[in-house]
KEMIPA-607698 format. One record per residue: residue number from 1; residue in three letters; x negated, y negated, z negated of N, C-alpha, C in turn. Coordinates in Angstrom, 1 decimal. Atoms other than C-alpha are relative to their C-alpha. Layout:
<vogus>
<vogu pos="NUM" code="ala" n_x="X" n_y="Y" n_z="Z" ca_x="X" ca_y="Y" ca_z="Z" c_x="X" c_y="Y" c_z="Z"/>
...
</vogus>
This chain:
<vogus>
<vogu pos="1" code="met" n_x="0.9" n_y="0.2" n_z="0.7" ca_x="11.8" ca_y="37.2" ca_z="58.6" c_x="1.4" c_y="-0.2" c_z="-1.4"/>
<vogu pos="2" code="ser" n_x="-0.6" n_y="0.3" n_z="1.0" ca_x="14.1" ca_y="35.5" ca_z="56.5" c_x="1.8" c_y="0.2" c_z="-0.1"/>
<vogu pos="3" code="glu" n_x="-1.2" n_y="0.0" n_z="0.1" ca_x="16.9" ca_y="37.2" ca_z="55.0" c_x="1.4" c_y="-0.7" c_z="-0.5"/>
<vogu pos="4" code="pro" n_x="-1.0" n_y="0.7" n_z="0.3" ca_x="20.3" ca_y="36.0" ca_z="54.5" c_x="1.1" c_y="-0.1" c_z="-1.3"/>
<vogu pos="5" code="val" n_x="-0.5" n_y="-0.3" n_z="0.9" ca_x="21.6" ca_y="35.1" ca_z="51.4" c_x="1.7" c_y="-0.4" c_z="-0.3"/>
<vogu pos="6" code="thr" n_x="-1.5" n_y="-0.1" n_z="-0.3" ca_x="24.9" ca_y="35.9" ca_z="50.2" c_x="0.6" c_y="-0.8" c_z="-0.8"/>
<vogu pos="7" code="gln" n_x="-0.8" n_y="1.0" n_z="1.0" ca_x="27.6" ca_y="33.9" ca_z="48.4" c_x="-0.5" c_y="0.2" c_z="-1.5"/>
<vogu pos="8" code="ser" n_x="0.3" n_y="-0.9" n_z="1.2" ca_x="27.0" ca_y="35.9" ca_z="45.4" c_x="-1.3" c_y="-0.3" c_z="-1.1"/>
<vogu pos="9" code="gln" n_x="1.4" n_y="0.2" n_z="0.8" ca_x="23.5" ca_y="35.2" ca_z="44.8" c_x="0.0" c_y="-1.5" c_z="0.1"/>
<vogu pos="10" code="leu" n_x="0.2" n_y="1.5" n_z="-0.3" ca_x="23.9" ca_y="31.3" ca_z="45.9" c_x="1.0" c_y="0.1" c_z="-1.4"/>
<vogu pos="11" code="ala" n_x="-0.5" n_y="0.3" n_z="1.3" ca_x="26.6" ca_y="31.5" ca_z="42.8" c_x="-0.9" c_y="0.2" c_z="-1.0"/>
<vogu pos="12" code="glu" n_x="0.8" n_y="-0.4" n_z="1.3" ca_x="24.1" ca_y="33.0" ca_z="40.5" c_x="-1.0" c_y="-0.6" c_z="-0.2"/>
<vogu pos="13" code="val" n_x="1.2" n_y="1.2" n_z="0.2" ca_x="21.3" ca_y="30.6" ca_z="41.3" c_x="0.9" c_y="-1.3" c_z="-0.6"/>
<vogu pos="14" code="leu" n_x="-0.8" n_y="0.7" n_z="1.0" ca_x="24.2" ca_y="28.2" ca_z="40.5" c_x="0.0" c_y="-0.3" c_z="-1.0"/>
<vogu pos="15" code="glu" n_x="-0.4" n_y="0.1" n_z="1.3" ca_x="24.9" ca_y="29.4" ca_z="37.3" c_x="-1.2" c_y="-0.1" c_z="-1.0"/>
<vogu pos="16" code="thr" n_x="1.2" n_y="0.0" n_z="0.5" ca_x="21.3" ca_y="29.8" ca_z="36.5" c_x="-0.7" c_y="-1.9" c_z="0.0"/>
<vogu pos="17" code="val" n_x="0.2" n_y="1.5" n_z="0.4" ca_x="20.8" ca_y="26.0" ca_z="37.3" c_x="0.4" c_y="-1.0" c_z="-0.7"/>
<vogu pos="18" code="lys" n_x="-0.8" n_y="0.9" n_z="0.7" ca_x="23.7" ca_y="24.7" ca_z="35.4" c_x="-0.3" c_y="0.5" c_z="-1.1"/>
<vogu pos="19" code="ala" n_x="1.0" n_y="-0.4" n_z="1.5" ca_x="22.2" ca_y="27.0" ca_z="32.5" c_x="-1.3" c_y="-1.2" c_z="-0.4"/>
<vogu pos="20" code="met" n_x="1.5" n_y="0.7" n_z="0.1" ca_x="18.7" ca_y="25.2" ca_z="32.9" c_x="0.6" c_y="-1.3" c_z="-0.6"/>
<vogu pos="21" code="gln" n_x="-0.6" n_y="1.2" n_z="0.3" ca_x="20.5" ca_y="22.1" ca_z="32.9" c_x="0.5" c_y="-0.4" c_z="-1.3"/>
<vogu pos="22" code="ser" n_x="-0.5" n_y="-0.3" n_z="1.6" ca_x="22.4" ca_y="22.9" ca_z="29.7" c_x="-1.2" c_y="0.1" c_z="-0.8"/>
<vogu pos="23" code="gln" n_x="1.0" n_y="-0.3" n_z="1.6" ca_x="19.4" ca_y="23.7" ca_z="27.7" c_x="-1.0" c_y="-1.3" c_z="0.1"/>
<vogu pos="24" code="leu" n_x="0.8" n_y="1.1" n_z="0.1" ca_x="17.5" ca_y="20.8" ca_z="28.9" c_x="1.0" c_y="-1.2" c_z="-0.3"/>
<vogu pos="25" code="ala" n_x="-1.0" n_y="0.9" n_z="0.3" ca_x="20.4" ca_y="18.5" ca_z="28.2" c_x="-0.5" c_y="0.1" c_z="-2.2"/>
<vogu pos="26" code="glu" n_x="0.2" n_y="-0.3" n_z="1.3" ca_x="19.7" ca_y="20.2" ca_z="24.5" c_x="-0.9" c_y="-0.2" c_z="-0.7"/>
<vogu pos="27" code="leu" n_x="0.6" n_y="0.6" n_z="0.6" ca_x="16.4" ca_y="19.6" ca_z="24.3" c_x="-0.7" c_y="-1.5" c_z="0.1"/>
<vogu pos="28" code="thr" n_x="0.3" n_y="1.6" n_z="-0.2" ca_x="16.5" ca_y="16.1" ca_z="25.2" c_x="1.0" c_y="-0.7" c_z="-1.2"/>
<vogu pos="29" code="leu" n_x="-0.4" n_y="0.9" n_z="1.2" ca_x="18.8" ca_y="15.5" ca_z="22.3" c_x="-0.8" c_y="-0.1" c_z="-1.2"/>
<vogu pos="30" code="glu" n_x="0.8" n_y="-0.2" n_z="1.3" ca_x="16.7" ca_y="17.4" ca_z="19.9" c_x="-1.2" c_y="-0.8" c_z="0.2"/>
<vogu pos="31" code="ile" n_x="0.6" n_y="0.9" n_z="-0.5" ca_x="13.9" ca_y="15.2" ca_z="21.5" c_x="0.4" c_y="-1.2" c_z="-0.9"/>
<vogu pos="32" code="lys" n_x="0.0" n_y="1.4" n_z="0.4" ca_x="15.5" ca_y="12.2" ca_z="20.6" c_x="0.6" c_y="0.4" c_z="-1.5"/>
<vogu pos="33" code="val" n_x="-0.7" n_y="-0.6" n_z="1.5" ca_x="16.9" ca_y="13.3" ca_z="17.1" c_x="-1.6" c_y="0.3" c_z="-0.5"/>
<vogu pos="34" code="gly" n_x="1.4" n_y="-0.3" n_z="1.1" ca_x="13.0" ca_y="14.4" ca_z="16.1" c_x="-0.4" c_y="-1.1" c_z="0.1"/>
<vogu pos="35" code="gln" n_x="0.7" n_y="1.4" n_z="-0.5" ca_x="11.8" ca_y="10.8" ca_z="18.2" c_x="0.8" c_y="-0.7" c_z="-1.4"/>
<vogu pos="36" code="ala" n_x="-0.9" n_y="1.1" n_z="0.5" ca_x="14.8" ca_y="9.2" ca_z="15.8" c_x="-0.5" c_y="-0.1" c_z="-1.3"/>
<vogu pos="37" code="glu" n_x="0.5" n_y="-0.5" n_z="1.4" ca_x="13.5" ca_y="11.2" ca_z="12.5" c_x="-1.5" c_y="-0.9" c_z="-0.1"/>
<vogu pos="38" code="ile" n_x="1.3" n_y="0.8" n_z="-0.3" ca_x="9.7" ca_y="10.2" ca_z="13.6" c_x="0.1" c_y="-1.3" c_z="-0.4"/>
<vogu pos="39" code="arg" n_x="-0.4" n_y="1.4" n_z="0.1" ca_x="11.1" ca_y="6.4" ca_z="13.8" c_x="-0.1" c_y="-0.4" c_z="-1.5"/>
<vogu pos="40" code="glu" n_x="-0.5" n_y="0.6" n_z="1.2" ca_x="12.6" ca_y="6.1" ca_z="10.4" c_x="-0.9" c_y="0.5" c_z="-1.1"/>
<vogu pos="41" code="lys" n_x="0.8" n_y="-0.4" n_z="1.0" ca_x="9.7" ca_y="8.1" ca_z="8.4" c_x="-1.5" c_y="-1.0" c_z="0.5"/>
<vogu pos="42" code="phe" n_x="1.0" n_y="1.3" n_z="-0.4" ca_x="7.3" ca_y="5.6" ca_z="10.3" c_x="0.2" c_y="-1.0" c_z="-0.7"/>
<vogu pos="43" code="asn" n_x="-0.8" n_y="1.1" n_z="0.3" ca_x="9.4" ca_y="3.0" ca_z="9.3" c_x="0.1" c_y="0.0" c_z="-1.9"/>
<vogu pos="44" code="thr" n_x="0.4" n_y="0.0" n_z="1.4" ca_x="9.6" ca_y="4.0" ca_z="5.6" c_x="-1.0" c_y="-0.2" c_z="-0.6"/>
<vogu pos="45" code="met" n_x="1.1" n_y="-0.1" n_z="0.4" ca_x="5.8" ca_y="4.8" ca_z="5.5" c_x="-0.7" c_y="-1.7" c_z="0.0"/>
<vogu pos="46" code="glu" n_x="0.5" n_y="1.1" n_z="0.0" ca_x="5.4" ca_y="1.0" ca_z="6.7" c_x="0.8" c_y="-0.9" c_z="-1.0"/>
<vogu pos="47" code="ala" n_x="-0.1" n_y="0.8" n_z="1.1" ca_x="7.3" ca_y="-0.3" ca_z="4.0" c_x="-0.1" c_y="0.5" c_z="-1.3"/>
<vogu pos="48" code="lys" n_x="0.7" n_y="-0.7" n_z="0.9" ca_x="5.8" ca_y="1.9" ca_z="1.6" c_x="-1.4" c_y="-0.5" c_z="-0.2"/>
<vogu pos="49" code="ile" n_x="0.9" n_y="1.3" n_z="-0.5" ca_x="2.6" ca_y="-0.1" ca_z="2.7" c_x="0.0" c_y="-0.6" c_z="-0.4"/>
<vogu pos="50" code="glu" n_x="-0.1" n_y="1.5" n_z="0.6" ca_x="3.5" ca_y="-3.0" ca_z="2.4" c_x="0.4" c_y="-0.6" c_z="-1.2"/>
<vogu pos="51" code="ala" n_x="-0.3" n_y="-0.2" n_z="1.1" ca_x="4.7" ca_y="-2.5" ca_z="-0.6" c_x="-1.1" c_y="0.2" c_z="-1.0"/>
<vogu pos="52" code="val" n_x="1.7" n_y="-0.4" n_z="1.1" ca_x="1.5" ca_y="-1.1" ca_z="-2.2" c_x="-1.1" c_y="-1.5" c_z="0.4"/>
<vogu pos="53" code="arg" n_x="0.9" n_y="1.2" n_z="-0.2" ca_x="-0.4" ca_y="-4.3" ca_z="-0.4" c_x="0.5" c_y="-0.9" c_z="-0.8"/>
<vogu pos="54" code="leu" n_x="-0.4" n_y="1.0" n_z="0.5" ca_x="1.7" ca_y="-6.8" ca_z="-2.0" c_x="-0.3" c_y="0.8" c_z="-1.6"/>
<vogu pos="55" code="glu" n_x="0.5" n_y="-0.2" n_z="1.3" ca_x="1.0" ca_y="-5.1" ca_z="-5.5" c_x="-1.5" c_y="-0.3" c_z="-0.4"/>
<vogu pos="56" code="val" n_x="1.6" n_y="0.3" n_z="0.5" ca_x="-2.6" ca_y="-4.9" ca_z="-5.1" c_x="-0.4" c_y="-1.6" c_z="0.3"/>
<vogu pos="57" code="gln" n_x="0.2" n_y="1.6" n_z="0.0" ca_x="-2.5" ca_y="-8.4" ca_z="-4.0" c_x="0.1" c_y="-1.1" c_z="-1.2"/>
<vogu pos="58" code="asn" n_x="-0.2" n_y="0.7" n_z="1.5" ca_x="-0.7" ca_y="-9.5" ca_z="-7.2" c_x="-1.1" c_y="0.2" c_z="-1.2"/>
<vogu pos="59" code="asn" n_x="1.2" n_y="-0.7" n_z="0.9" ca_x="-3.2" ca_y="-7.4" ca_z="-9.0" c_x="-1.3" c_y="-0.8" c_z="0.0"/>
<vogu pos="60" code="arg" n_x="1.0" n_y="0.3" n_z="-0.4" ca_x="-6.0" ca_y="-9.1" ca_z="-7.4" c_x="0.3" c_y="-1.7" c_z="-0.6"/>
<vogu pos="61" code="glu" n_x="-0.2" n_y="1.2" n_z="0.4" ca_x="-4.2" ca_y="-12.5" ca_z="-8.7" c_x="0.0" c_y="0.3" c_z="-1.1"/>
<vogu pos="62" code="gln" n_x="0.2" n_y="-0.3" n_z="1.3" ca_x="-4.0" ca_y="-11.1" ca_z="-12.1" c_x="-1.2" c_y="-0.1" c_z="-0.6"/>
<vogu pos="63" code="leu" n_x="1.2" n_y="-0.5" n_z="0.6" ca_x="-7.7" ca_y="-10.0" ca_z="-12.3" c_x="-0.6" c_y="-1.6" c_z="0.1"/>
<vogu pos="64" code="val" n_x="0.7" n_y="1.2" n_z="0.0" ca_x="-8.2" ca_y="-13.7" ca_z="-11.1" c_x="0.3" c_y="-0.8" c_z="-1.4"/>
<vogu pos="65" code="glu" n_x="-0.3" n_y="0.7" n_z="0.8" ca_x="-6.3" ca_y="-15.3" ca_z="-13.5" c_x="-0.1" c_y="0.4" c_z="-1.7"/>
<vogu pos="66" code="leu" n_x="0.7" n_y="-0.6" n_z="1.4" ca_x="-7.5" ca_y="-12.8" ca_z="-16.6" c_x="-1.3" c_y="-0.3" c_z="-0.2"/>
<vogu pos="67" code="gly" n_x="1.7" n_y="0.4" n_z="0.2" ca_x="-11.2" ca_y="-13.9" ca_z="-15.6" c_x="0.2" c_y="-1.6" c_z="-0.1"/>
<vogu pos="68" code="lys" n_x="-0.1" n_y="1.6" n_z="0.5" ca_x="-10.1" ca_y="-17.5" ca_z="-16.0" c_x="0.2" c_y="0.1" c_z="-1.5"/>
<vogu pos="69" code="arg" n_x="0.0" n_y="0.0" n_z="1.0" ca_x="-8.7" ca_y="-16.9" ca_z="-19.2" c_x="-0.9" c_y="0.4" c_z="-0.6"/>
<vogu pos="70" code="gln" n_x="0.9" n_y="-0.4" n_z="0.5" ca_x="-11.9" ca_y="-14.6" ca_z="-20.2" c_x="-1.1" c_y="-1.5" c_z="-0.1"/>
<vogu pos="71" code="ser" n_x="1.2" n_y="0.9" n_z="0.3" ca_x="-14.1" ca_y="-17.8" ca_z="-19.5" c_x="0.5" c_y="-1.4" c_z="-1.0"/>
<vogu pos="72" code="ser" n_x="0.0" n_y="1.2" n_z="1.2" ca_x="-12.1" ca_y="-20.2" ca_z="-21.6" c_x="0.2" c_y="0.6" c_z="-1.6"/>
<vogu pos="73" code="thr" n_x="0.3" n_y="-0.9" n_z="1.7" ca_x="-12.2" ca_y="-17.6" ca_z="-24.7" c_x="-1.6" c_y="0.0" c_z="0.0"/>
<vogu pos="74" code="asp" n_x="1.3" n_y="0.3" n_z="0.5" ca_x="-15.6" ca_y="-17.2" ca_z="-24.2" c_x="-1.0" c_y="-1.4" c_z="-0.1"/>
<vogu pos="75" code="asn" n_x="0.6" n_y="1.5" n_z="0.1" ca_x="-16.7" ca_y="-21.3" ca_z="-23.8" c_x="0.8" c_y="-0.3" c_z="-1.8"/>
<vogu pos="76" code="arg" n_x="-0.3" n_y="0.5" n_z="1.5" ca_x="-14.3" ca_y="-21.4" ca_z="-27.3" c_x="-1.0" c_y="0.6" c_z="-1.0"/>
<vogu pos="77" code="leu" n_x="1.3" n_y="-0.5" n_z="0.9" ca_x="-16.1" ca_y="-18.8" ca_z="-28.8" c_x="-1.7" c_y="-0.6" c_z="-0.4"/>
<vogu pos="78" code="trp" n_x="1.2" n_y="0.5" n_z="-0.2" ca_x="-19.6" ca_y="-19.8" ca_z="-27.9" c_x="0.5" c_y="-1.6" c_z="-0.9"/>
<vogu pos="79" code="ala" n_x="0.1" n_y="1.3" n_z="0.6" ca_x="-18.2" ca_y="-23.6" ca_z="-29.0" c_x="0.1" c_y="0.5" c_z="-2.1"/>
<vogu pos="80" code="leu" n_x="-0.1" n_y="-0.1" n_z="1.3" ca_x="-17.2" ca_y="-21.9" ca_z="-32.5" c_x="-1.3" c_y="0.7" c_z="-0.6"/>
<vogu pos="81" code="leu" n_x="1.6" n_y="-0.3" n_z="0.9" ca_x="-20.8" ca_y="-20.4" ca_z="-33.1" c_x="-1.1" c_y="-0.8" c_z="0.0"/>
<vogu pos="82" code="val" n_x="1.2" n_y="1.0" n_z="0.0" ca_x="-23.0" ca_y="-23.3" ca_z="-32.2" c_x="0.6" c_y="-0.6" c_z="-1.1"/>
<vogu pos="83" code="ala" n_x="-0.2" n_y="1.0" n_z="1.8" ca_x="-20.3" ca_y="-25.2" ca_z="-35.2" c_x="-0.5" c_y="0.6" c_z="-0.9"/>
<vogu pos="84" code="leu" n_x="0.6" n_y="-0.5" n_z="1.5" ca_x="-21.3" ca_y="-22.5" ca_z="-37.1" c_x="-1.2" c_y="-0.2" c_z="-0.7"/>
<vogu pos="85" code="phe" n_x="1.0" n_y="0.3" n_z="-0.4" ca_x="-24.8" ca_y="-22.6" ca_z="-36.4" c_x="-0.7" c_y="-1.4" c_z="-0.5"/>
<vogu pos="86" code="leu" n_x="0.8" n_y="1.6" n_z="0.6" ca_x="-25.4" ca_y="-26.7" ca_z="-36.9" c_x="0.3" c_y="0.3" c_z="-1.2"/>
<vogu pos="87" code="met" n_x="-0.5" n_y="0.2" n_z="1.5" ca_x="-23.3" ca_y="-26.3" ca_z="-40.1" c_x="-1.0" c_y="0.6" c_z="-1.0"/>
<vogu pos="88" code="val" n_x="1.2" n_y="-0.4" n_z="0.6" ca_x="-25.8" ca_y="-23.6" ca_z="-41.2" c_x="-1.3" c_y="-0.4" c_z="-0.1"/>
<vogu pos="89" code="ala" n_x="1.3" n_y="1.0" n_z="-0.5" ca_x="-28.6" ca_y="-25.5" ca_z="-40.0" c_x="0.2" c_y="-1.4" c_z="-1.2"/>
<vogu pos="90" code="gly" n_x="-0.3" n_y="1.0" n_z="1.0" ca_x="-27.3" ca_y="-28.5" ca_z="-42.0" c_x="-0.2" c_y="0.5" c_z="-1.4"/>
<vogu pos="91" code="leu" n_x="-0.1" n_y="-0.5" n_z="1.3" ca_x="-26.4" ca_y="-26.5" ca_z="-45.0" c_x="-1.9" c_y="-0.1" c_z="-0.5"/>
<vogu pos="92" code="leu" n_x="1.5" n_y="-0.1" n_z="0.0" ca_x="-30.1" ca_y="-25.6" ca_z="-44.8" c_x="-0.7" c_y="-1.0" c_z="-0.5"/>
<vogu pos="93" code="ala" n_x="0.8" n_y="1.5" n_z="-0.2" ca_x="-31.8" ca_y="-28.8" ca_z="-44.1" c_x="0.6" c_y="-0.6" c_z="-1.7"/>
<vogu pos="94" code="lys" n_x="-0.4" n_y="0.7" n_z="1.2" ca_x="-29.7" ca_y="-30.2" ca_z="-47.1" c_x="-0.4" c_y="0.7" c_z="-1.2"/>
<vogu pos="95" code="ile" n_x="0.4" n_y="-1.0" n_z="1.2" ca_x="-30.5" ca_y="-27.3" ca_z="-49.6" c_x="-1.9" c_y="-0.6" c_z="0.1"/>
<vogu pos="96" code="thr" n_x="1.5" n_y="0.0" n_z="0.0" ca_x="-34.5" ca_y="-27.9" ca_z="-48.5" c_x="-0.3" c_y="-1.5" c_z="-0.3"/>
<vogu pos="97" code="leu" n_x="0.4" n_y="1.2" n_z="0.3" ca_x="-34.7" ca_y="-31.3" ca_z="-48.3" c_x="0.6" c_y="-1.4" c_z="-1.0"/>
<vogu pos="98" code="phe" n_x="-0.9" n_y="0.8" n_z="1.4" ca_x="-32.0" ca_y="-33.0" ca_z="-51.0" c_x="0.5" c_y="0.8" c_z="-1.2"/>
<vogu pos="99" code="asp" n_x="0.0" n_y="-0.9" n_z="1.3" ca_x="-32.9" ca_y="-30.5" ca_z="-53.7" c_x="0.4" c_y="-0.4" c_z="-1.2"/>
<vogu pos="100" code="lys" n_x="0.0" n_y="1.1" n_z="1.4" ca_x="-32.7" ca_y="-33.2" ca_z="-56.5" c_x="1.8" c_y="0.0" c_z="0.2"/>
<vogu pos="101" code="val" n_x="-1.2" n_y="0.5" n_z="0.0" ca_x="-28.9" ca_y="-33.5" ca_z="-56.1" c_x="1.0" c_y="1.1" c_z="-1.0"/>
</vogus>
């Protein structure tokens, strides 16, 4: 039933197995190199994302600061407008009430 295996056939099978092991080692090395490249790219992307996150946070803080400045500027403008209105109202009152001066 089973045929006897010759020495040359065993040597051929051994060479094939060794070639497959060599190819497997090369593929393993390629996979490790690919993993290292992917890990490096991932770390670079994480660093860029963190930089963008910090920039967004700084921009938010600047917007809050600008909002506070705008509020104080608005308050000063309203104070000036009220003062001008009161001055004009006083001038009109003086002209109408104290016309004989």
